C-alpha positions as CSV (number, residue, x, y, z in Angstrom):
1,M,-73.9,-38.9,4.0
2,L,-70.3,-38.5,5.2
3,K,-68.9,-41.6,3.6
4,P,-67.5,-40.1,0.4
5,Y,-65.7,-37.5,2.4
6,V,-64.3,-39.9,4.9
7,F,-62.9,-42.1,2.1
8,F,-61.3,-39.1,0.4
9,L,-59.8,-37.8,3.7
10,F,-58.2,-41.2,4.6
11,F,-57.0,-41.7,1.0
12,S,-55.4,-38.3,0.9
13,C,-53.8,-38.6,4.4
14,T,-52.4,-42.1,3.5
15,F,-51.1,-40.8,0.2
16,V,-49.1,-38.0,1.9
17,V,-47.7,-40.2,4.7
18,Q,-46.5,-42.8,2.2
19,G,-44.9,-40.0,0.2
20,Q,-42.9,-38.9,3.2
21,A,-41.7,-42.4,4.2
22,S,-39.4,-43.3,1.4
23,S,-36.0,-44.6,2.2
24,E,-32.8,-42.5,1.9
25,T,-30.8,-42.7,-1.4
26,P,-27.9,-40.8,-2.8
27,S,-30.4,-38.5,-4.6
28,Q,-32.2,-37.7,-1.4
29,P,-31.9,-33.8,-1.6
30,A,-33.6,-33.8,-5.0
31,Q,-36.3,-36.2,-3.8
32,D,-36.9,-34.0,-0.8
33,S,-37.3,-31.0,-3.0
34,V,-39.8,-32.9,-5.2
35,K,-41.7,-34.2,-2.1
36,T,-41.8,-30.7,-0.6
37,H,-43.2,-29.3,-3.8
38,F,-45.8,-32.0,-4.0
39,V,-46.9,-31.6,-0.4
40,K,-47.0,-27.8,-0.7
41,N,-49.3,-28.1,-3.8
42,L,-51.4,-30.8,-2.1
43,G,-51.9,-28.5,0.9
44,N,-53.2,-25.9,-1.5
45,G,-55.6,-28.4,-3.0
46,Y,-53.6,-29.4,-6.1
47,I,-52.0,-32.5,-7.6
48,P,-49.2,-31.1,-9.8
49,T,-48.1,-32.5,-13.2
50,K,-45.6,-31.0,-15.6
51,Y,-47.8,-28.3,-17.1
52,F,-51.1,-28.7,-15.3
53,N,-52.2,-28.8,-11.7
54,F,-55.3,-30.9,-11.0
55,D,-57.7,-29.2,-8.6
56,L,-58.9,-31.4,-5.7
57,R,-61.9,-29.0,-4.9
58,Y,-63.9,-30.6,-7.6
59,L,-63.1,-34.3,-7.0
60,I,-66.1,-35.1,-4.7
61,K,-68.6,-33.1,-2.6
62,F,-72.1,-33.5,-1.3
63,N,-75.1,-31.2,-0.7
64,Q,-78.8,-31.6,-0.3
65,Y,-79.7,-30.4,-3.8
66,E,-77.1,-32.2,-6.0
67,G,-76.4,-35.2,-3.7
68,I,-73.0,-36.4,-4.7
69,R,-71.2,-33.8,-6.8
70,T,-68.1,-35.1,-8.6
71,G,-65.9,-34.0,-11.4
72,I,-62.4,-32.7,-12.4
73,G,-60.8,-29.3,-12.7
74,G,-57.4,-27.6,-12.8
75,I,-55.2,-24.8,-13.9
76,T,-52.0,-24.5,-15.9
77,N,-48.8,-23.9,-13.9
78,E,-45.7,-21.8,-14.3
79,A,-44.0,-24.5,-16.4
80,F,-46.7,-24.0,-19.0
81,S,-46.4,-20.2,-18.9
82,E,-45.5,-17.5,-16.4
83,K,-47.6,-14.9,-18.3
84,F,-50.7,-16.9,-19.2
85,R,-52.9,-19.4,-17.4
86,V,-55.9,-21.4,-18.3
87,N,-58.3,-22.9,-15.8
88,G,-61.6,-24.8,-15.7
89,Y,-63.7,-27.6,-14.2
90,G,-66.6,-29.9,-15.0
91,V,-68.8,-31.5,-12.4
92,Y,-72.0,-33.6,-12.3
93,G,-74.7,-33.8,-9.7
94,F,-76.2,-37.2,-9.3
95,R,-79.4,-36.0,-7.6
96,D,-80.3,-33.1,-9.9
97,H,-78.8,-35.0,-13.0
98,R,-77.1,-31.8,-14.3
99,F,-73.7,-31.1,-15.6
100,K,-72.0,-27.8,-14.5
101,Y,-68.8,-26.3,-15.8
102,S,-66.5,-23.3,-15.9
103,V,-63.8,-22.2,-18.4
104,G,-61.5,-19.3,-18.1
105,G,-58.1,-17.8,-18.7
106,S,-56.0,-14.8,-17.6
107,A,-52.9,-12.9,-18.7
108,R,-50.3,-11.1,-16.5
109,L,-50.1,-7.5,-17.5
110,N,-47.4,-6.4,-15.0
111,E,-45.1,-8.7,-12.9
112,P,-44.0,-6.2,-10.1
113,T,-47.6,-5.4,-9.2
114,N,-48.9,-8.9,-9.9
115,T,-51.6,-7.5,-12.3
116,W,-53.7,-10.1,-14.0
117,L,-56.6,-9.7,-16.5
118,G,-59.0,-12.6,-16.7
119,L,-62.1,-13.8,-18.5
120,S,-64.4,-16.7,-17.5
121,Y,-67.7,-18.4,-18.4
122,T,-69.5,-20.4,-15.6
123,D,-72.7,-22.5,-15.6
124,D,-73.1,-23.7,-12.0
125,L,-74.9,-23.3,-8.7
126,Q,-74.4,-20.8,-5.9
127,E,-75.8,-20.8,-2.3
128,T,-78.6,-18.3,-1.8
129,G,-77.6,-15.5,0.6
130,S,-73.8,-16.2,0.5
131,T,-71.3,-13.5,0.0
132,K,-67.7,-13.9,-1.3
133,F,-65.0,-11.3,-1.1
134,L,-63.1,-11.1,-4.4
135,T,-59.7,-10.8,-2.6
136,D,-60.2,-14.1,-0.8
137,K,-58.7,-15.8,-3.8
138,R,-58.3,-19.6,-3.4
139,F,-59.6,-21.4,-0.3
140,F,-59.2,-25.2,0.0
141,Q,-60.5,-27.6,2.6
142,F,-60.4,-31.4,2.3
143,F,-64.1,-31.1,2.6
144,E,-66.5,-28.2,3.3
145,P,-68.6,-28.9,6.4
146,R,-71.5,-26.5,5.7
147,L,-71.9,-27.7,2.1
148,L,-73.2,-31.1,3.3
149,N,-76.5,-29.6,4.5
150,I,-77.2,-26.7,2.2
151,N,-80.4,-27.0,0.2
152,L,-81.1,-23.5,-1.1
153,F,-79.2,-22.8,-4.3
154,H,-79.8,-20.8,-7.4
155,K,-78.5,-21.6,-10.9
156,H,-76.4,-19.0,-12.6
157,I,-74.8,-18.6,-16.0
158,T,-72.1,-15.9,-15.5
159,K,-69.7,-14.2,-17.9
160,A,-67.0,-12.4,-16.0
161,L,-64.1,-10.0,-16.6
162,T,-61.7,-9.6,-13.7
163,L,-58.7,-7.5,-12.9
164,G,-56.3,-8.1,-10.0
165,H,-53.7,-5.6,-9.0
166,A,-51.4,-5.1,-6.0
167,I,-51.1,-1.4,-5.2
168,T,-48.4,-2.2,-2.6
169,P,-47.3,-5.5,-1.1
170,N,-49.9,-5.0,1.7
171,I,-52.8,-3.6,-0.4
172,Q,-54.5,-5.9,-2.9
173,T,-57.3,-4.9,-5.2
174,E,-59.7,-7.0,-7.3
175,T,-62.3,-5.6,-9.8
176,E,-64.9,-7.7,-11.5
177,W,-67.7,-7.1,-14.0
178,T,-70.3,-9.9,-14.5
179,L,-73.4,-10.5,-16.6
180,S,-75.4,-13.3,-14.9
181,D,-78.6,-15.1,-15.7
182,I,-80.0,-16.4,-12.4
183,D,-82.7,-19.0,-11.8
184,P,-83.6,-20.1,-8.2
185,T,-83.9,-23.9,-7.9
186,Y,-86.8,-23.3,-5.3
187,N,-90.3,-21.8,-5.5
188,Y,-89.6,-18.1,-5.2
189,N,-90.9,-14.8,-6.6
190,F,-89.5,-11.3,-6.1
191,V,-92.0,-8.5,-6.1
192,T,-91.0,-5.5,-8.2
193,N,-92.8,-2.4,-9.5
194,N,-93.2,-4.2,-12.8
195,G,-94.6,-7.5,-11.4
196,L,-93.1,-10.8,-10.2
197,L,-89.7,-12.1,-11.0
198,H,-88.6,-15.7,-10.6
199,A,-85.6,-15.8,-13.0
200,F,-83.7,-12.6,-13.8
201,R,-80.6,-11.1,-15.3
202,L,-78.0,-9.0,-13.4
203,S,-75.3,-6.8,-14.8
204,T,-72.9,-6.0,-11.8
205,A,-69.6,-4.4,-11.1
206,K,-67.5,-5.2,-7.9
207,I,-64.4,-3.7,-6.5
208,A,-62.7,-5.1,-3.4
209,V,-59.7,-3.8,-1.5
210,Q,-57.8,-5.9,1.1
211,W,-55.3,-4.3,3.4
212,Q,-52.8,-6.1,5.6
213,P,-50.9,-3.2,7.3
214,L,-48.3,-5.5,8.9
215,N,-47.6,-7.5,5.7
216,T,-44.2,-6.2,4.4
217,T,-43.3,-9.3,2.3
218,E,-42.8,-9.0,-1.5
219,I,-45.5,-10.0,-4.0
220,L,-45.8,-13.7,-3.9
221,E,-45.9,-16.2,-6.8
222,T,-49.1,-17.8,-8.0
223,H,-50.2,-20.8,-5.8
224,S,-47.9,-19.9,-2.9
225,K,-49.4,-20.0,0.5
226,P,-48.1,-17.0,2.6
227,K,-48.3,-16.8,6.3
228,E,-51.2,-14.5,7.2
229,Q,-50.3,-11.2,8.8
230,F,-53.0,-9.7,11.0
231,P,-55.1,-7.6,11.0
232,I,-56.7,-8.4,7.6
233,I,-59.1,-5.6,6.6
234,T,-61.4,-6.1,3.5
235,L,-63.9,-3.7,1.9
236,Q,-66.0,-4.6,-1.1
237,Y,-68.6,-2.6,-3.1
238,T,-71.1,-4.2,-5.5
239,K,-73.4,-2.3,-7.9
240,S,-76.1,-3.8,-10.1
241,F,-77.2,-1.7,-13.1
242,K,-80.8,-1.9,-14.3
243,N,-81.3,-2.0,-18.1
244,L,-77.6,-2.4,-18.8
245,L,-77.4,-5.4,-21.2
246,N,-81.1,-6.2,-20.3
247,S,-80.3,-6.3,-16.5
248,D,-83.6,-6.5,-14.5
249,L,-82.6,-5.0,-11.1
250,A,-80.6,-2.1,-9.6
251,F,-79.1,-2.4,-6.2
252,S,-75.9,-1.8,-4.3
253,K,-74.0,-3.6,-1.5
254,W,-71.2,-2.6,0.9
255,D,-69.4,-5.5,2.6
256,F,-66.7,-5.3,5.3
257,R,-64.6,-7.8,7.2
258,T,-61.7,-7.6,9.6
259,I,-59.8,-10.5,11.2
260,Y,-57.4,-10.0,14.0
261,Q,-55.3,-12.6,15.8
262,T,-53.0,-12.3,18.7
263,G,-50.9,-14.6,20.9
264,K,-48.5,-17.4,20.4
265,E,-49.2,-20.4,22.7
266,H,-52.7,-19.2,23.6
267,I,-54.2,-17.6,20.4
268,S,-57.2,-15.3,20.4
269,E,-59.0,-14.5,17.1
270,I,-61.7,-11.9,16.5
271,T,-63.7,-11.7,13.2
272,L,-66.1,-8.9,12.4
273,V,-68.2,-9.1,9.3
274,A,-70.9,-6.5,8.2
275,G,-73.0,-5.8,5.1
276,V,-75.5,-3.2,3.9
277,A,-77.6,-3.6,0.8
278,S,-80.1,-1.2,-0.7
279,G,-82.3,-1.1,-3.8
280,D,-84.2,-4.0,-5.4
281,I,-82.5,-6.9,-3.6
282,P,-83.8,-10.5,-4.4
283,L,-83.4,-13.3,-1.8
284,T,-80.4,-14.7,-3.8
285,H,-78.4,-11.6,-2.9
286,L,-79.5,-11.0,0.7
287,Y,-77.3,-12.0,3.6
288,H,-77.4,-15.0,5.8
289,A,-75.2,-15.4,8.9
290,Y,-73.7,-18.7,7.7
291,P,-76.0,-21.0,9.6
292,N,-75.0,-24.6,9.9
293,N,-77.9,-26.4,11.7
294,I,-80.1,-29.0,10.0
295,N,-83.9,-28.7,10.4
296,K,-84.3,-32.1,12.2
297,E,-86.1,-32.9,15.5
298,T,-83.5,-34.3,17.8
299,V,-79.9,-33.3,18.6
300,M,-78.5,-36.6,17.3
301,Q,-80.4,-36.2,14.0
302,R,-78.7,-32.8,13.7
303,F,-75.3,-34.3,14.3
304,S,-73.1,-33.3,11.4
305,V,-69.8,-31.4,10.9
306,A,-69.1,-28.0,12.4
307,G,-67.9,-25.2,10.1
308,I,-65.0,-22.9,10.6
309,N,-66.9,-19.6,11.1
310,S,-70.6,-20.7,10.9
311,F,-73.3,-20.4,13.5
312,E,-73.8,-24.0,14.6
313,T,-77.2,-23.6,16.3
314,M,-78.8,-21.4,13.7
315,F,-81.0,-23.3,11.3
316,F,-80.6,-23.2,7.6
317,N,-82.8,-20.5,6.0
318,E,-84.0,-19.3,9.4
319,F,-82.8,-15.7,8.9
320,F,-82.1,-13.4,5.9
321,S,-81.1,-9.7,6.1
322,D,-80.4,-6.7,3.9
323,R,-78.2,-5.3,6.6
324,F,-76.3,-7.3,9.2
325,A,-73.2,-7.7,11.3
326,T,-71.6,-10.7,13.0
327,L,-68.9,-10.8,15.6
328,Q,-67.0,-14.0,16.4
329,F,-64.5,-14.7,19.1
330,K,-62.2,-17.8,19.4
331,H,-59.6,-18.5,22.0
332,F,-57.2,-21.4,21.2
333,L,-55.7,-22.9,24.3
334,K,-52.2,-24.4,24.1
335,P,-52.5,-27.9,22.7
336,F,-52.5,-30.7,25.4
337,Y,-49.3,-32.7,25.0
338,I,-50.1,-36.4,25.3
339,S,-47.5,-37.6,22.8
340,N,-45.5,-36.2,19.8
341,R,-48.3,-37.2,17.5
342,Y,-51.3,-36.7,19.7
343,K,-51.9,-33.1,20.8
344,P,-55.7,-32.3,21.1
345,Q,-56.6,-28.6,21.5
346,L,-59.5,-26.9,23.3
347,V,-61.0,-23.8,21.6
348,L,-63.5,-21.5,23.3
349,I,-66.0,-19.9,21.0
350,S,-68.6,-17.1,21.2
351,R,-70.7,-15.7,18.3
352,Y,-73.1,-12.8,17.9
353,A,-75.3,-11.7,14.9
354,I,-77.6,-8.8,14.4
355,G,-79.6,-7.7,11.2
356,D,-82.9,-7.0,9.6
357,T,-84.8,-6.8,6.3
358,K,-86.8,-3.7,5.3
359,H,-89.3,-5.4,3.0
360,P,-89.7,-9.1,3.8
361,E,-93.1,-9.1,2.0
362,R,-91.3,-8.7,-1.4
363,H,-90.0,-12.2,-1.1
364,E,-92.9,-14.6,-2.0
365,N,-93.1,-18.3,-1.1
366,V,-90.3,-18.2,1.4
367,T,-90.5,-17.5,5.2
368,F,-87.6,-16.2,7.3
369,G,-87.0,-14.3,10.5
370,S,-85.3,-11.1,11.5
371,L,-82.0,-10.8,13.5
372,K,-82.9,-7.4,14.9
373,K,-83.0,-8.6,18.6
374,G,-79.4,-10.0,18.4
375,Y,-78.5,-13.7,18.1
376,T,-76.0,-15.3,20.5
377,E,-74.4,-18.7,20.8
378,S,-71.3,-19.9,22.7
379,G,-69.5,-23.2,23.1
380,F,-66.2,-25.0,22.7
381,E,-64.4,-27.4,20.4
382,I,-61.9,-30.2,21.2
383,N,-60.0,-30.6,18.0
384,K,-57.6,-33.2,16.6
385,L,-58.7,-36.1,18.7
386,F,-58.4,-38.7,16.0
387,F,-57.0,-38.2,12.4
388,G,-57.9,-34.5,12.5
389,F,-61.4,-35.1,13.8
390,G,-62.7,-33.6,17.0
391,L,-66.0,-32.7,18.7
392,S,-67.8,-29.4,19.3
393,F,-70.6,-28.3,21.6
394,T,-72.6,-25.0,21.1
395,Y,-75.5,-23.5,22.9
396,R,-78.0,-20.9,21.7
397,Y,-79.2,-18.3,24.2
398,G,-80.5,-14.8,24.5
399,A,-83.4,-13.3,22.5
400,Y,-83.6,-16.3,20.1
401,H,-83.5,-19.0,22.7
402,L,-86.0,-21.7,21.7
403,P,-88.7,-23.2,24.1
404,Q,-87.3,-26.8,23.8
405,I,-83.9,-27.0,25.5
406,D,-82.4,-29.5,23.1
407,D,-83.3,-27.3,20.1
408,N,-80.7,-24.8,21.4
409,V,-77.9,-27.4,21.4
410,A,-75.6,-28.3,18.6
411,F,-73.3,-31.3,19.1
412,K,-71.0,-32.0,16.1
413,F,-67.8,-33.3,14.6
414,T,-64.9,-30.9,13.8
415,F,-62.2,-31.5,11.3
416,N,-58.8,-29.8,11.2
417,L,-56.0,-31.1,9.1
418,S,-52.9,-29.2,7.9
419,L,-50.0,-30.4,5.8
């Protein structure tokens, strides 16, 4: 299952190393500038060309519903236009035998405030129970660990209108209106006052505000990768309107997240995430706590790749909530110096989740539990043991401790690579 990713990882690493190993020439400064530009874009997940940057996020992935998912995507760059950009992708799933795609474009309305107005049309899948903050913008990993084992998706055809605006250099806002036709890929019905719904239409508006009080830098160019200034505080509100453009359900959601990091050689990081939803909330828009444990019998059968902020001992689809909170603590010890190239690092981790669902009986043909007693797990990671790979060990304890001891254990790979 990991073979496509391993091949891609080693190919990418080799490609970067070879690019940095060229011999000196009289035009070395110019070559260094080109290489720096290339590596910077590669670190953000792009392979740049003159007018268009190819997006590596769509090259190859794997999940339990699509199997191997492969395709191509990209976005125009500043050489094409500093005021307009066009983006899109097309992918194919070899297990579900279905083509997915997205096309979009945006125009800059104001440069000093980095204000962009965008339109997009997307026909794709989304993980049930997942929540994305609009202000998160682009996030790239060479591969996404949790994605390997996700099996609960819903199809969606979404038309979106977006507006991004920086009120100040440390306050970013994003607004989005969407019209989505949603069809779960699994056997599911949502009980409403007018009967059962399997597929449905939603007309929603979102607004998100991200505040970095210590960020005093100027507005950055598109595709740049700034150094994060902590704390990062994000608040997002979602409203679904019933009967607007034939929308079937009305609900609202408040989502909050704050990330704080302190220290230099020994770094501590705390992440608090919370969400509250009310109204007619289908399973697709409930919350999970980012579980990352496969429903298999033995520890070694569950051996996979650990996520960044996921609950490694929590089984997929084990819990869903309409109100929840998670608290995660990580402490990064100073890397062990073995050689200039070999510096493994020990990370201590503890996670806590709490939540509940008011009306679980409204979700037919699915079974899930409640987090109202509080879920706890702790463990450690030893990262960068070999080509970015490491190992993690996590143990589940407290109110949701399971009778079989090995069912509470998660032993996995980790992967950390930075360019």
